[in-house]
Residue, then its C-alpha position, 0 to 999 in steps of 0.5 A: m252839428k257844427k264841426a259838419r256846418l264848418i267843413n262845408l263852408i270851406v268845402w264851398a269855399v275852396t271848389d268856388i275859389a277852383i272853378c273861379i280860377g279855371i273860368c279865368f285861365q281858360w276863358s282869357a286862353q280864349g279870349c274872353g274880355t273881361k266884363s266875360l270873366v268878371l260875369g262868370v265869376a259871379y255866376f258860378t260863384i252865386l251857384t256853389a255860394g246856392i248850392g252851400f247855402v241849401i247843403d248848411q240849411t239842412l244841416k241846420e233842420r237834422n240839429k233840431 
């Protein structure tokens, strides 16, 4: 089960990085300021971390 939890962590980390890179490119191209970029990255990082955490807890509970 540790392998599944590790894969889950890697998938959500890569997904978060890709989303944050996309946010930075697209929003800066549209003229958004630094504050908006930081808030956008923080928001989507928290969302992906939350989803990953819920899945991790589900995998952990199945192992019991």
